[in-house]
Legacy VTK file of the C-alpha trace (Angstrom):
# vtk DataFile Version 3.0
C-alpha trace
ASCII
DATASET POLYDATA
POINTS 55 float
-14.504 7.099 1.899
-13.585 5.715 5.295
-13.624 2.165 3.504
-11.340 3.101 0.745
-8.641 4.861 3.195
-8.827 1.646 5.181
-8.345 -0.208 2.228
-5.548 2.049 1.040
-3.645 1.609 4.356
-3.864 -2.082 4.544
-2.086 -2.290 1.194
0.525 0.505 2.256
1.311 -1.128 5.614
0.184 -4.841 5.991
0.656 -6.385 2.531
4.603 -5.778 2.621
4.729 -7.582 5.883
3.425 -10.932 4.392
6.093 -10.640 1.856
9.034 -10.135 4.434
9.967 -13.498 5.854
13.562 -12.301 7.134
15.528 -14.239 4.466
18.098 -12.066 2.594
18.336 -13.754 -0.963
15.465 -11.959 -2.212
15.750 -8.758 -0.603
15.454 -6.707 -3.824
12.122 -8.580 -4.706
11.004 -7.673 -1.217
11.805 -3.921 -1.357
10.190 -3.886 -5.268
6.666 -5.432 -3.649
6.770 -3.048 -0.775
7.554 0.016 -2.950
4.877 -1.298 -5.314
2.431 -1.451 -2.230
3.055 1.976 -0.939
2.361 3.453 -4.260
-0.995 1.418 -5.063
-1.826 2.491 -1.273
-1.152 5.976 -1.473
-2.893 6.254 -4.667
-6.292 4.652 -3.237
-5.903 7.060 -0.211
-5.532 10.054 -2.891
-8.408 9.160 -4.998
-10.841 8.387 -1.823
-9.876 11.922 -0.476
-10.115 13.917 -3.968
-13.217 12.307 -4.743
-14.733 13.265 -1.451
-13.583 16.884 -1.789
-14.557 17.394 -5.011
-17.619 15.239 -5.466
LINES 1 56
55 0 1 2 3 4 5 6 7 8 9 10 11 12 13 14 15 16 17 18 19 20 21 22 23 24 25 26 27 28 29 30 31 32 33 34 35 36 37 38 39 40 41 42 43 44 45 46 47 48 49 50 51 52 53 54
């Protein structure tokens, strides 16, 4: 469970930092990637918590 939560947090916080390089020309693309990473990270964390709580 701890490993899944750590992976979820890494996807949520760290992966979007790799795509933000300070350039403004692809700002919309960066927001889409950041939002997608937050969703995927949240799903992984929720899955880990629900799996541990009910199984």
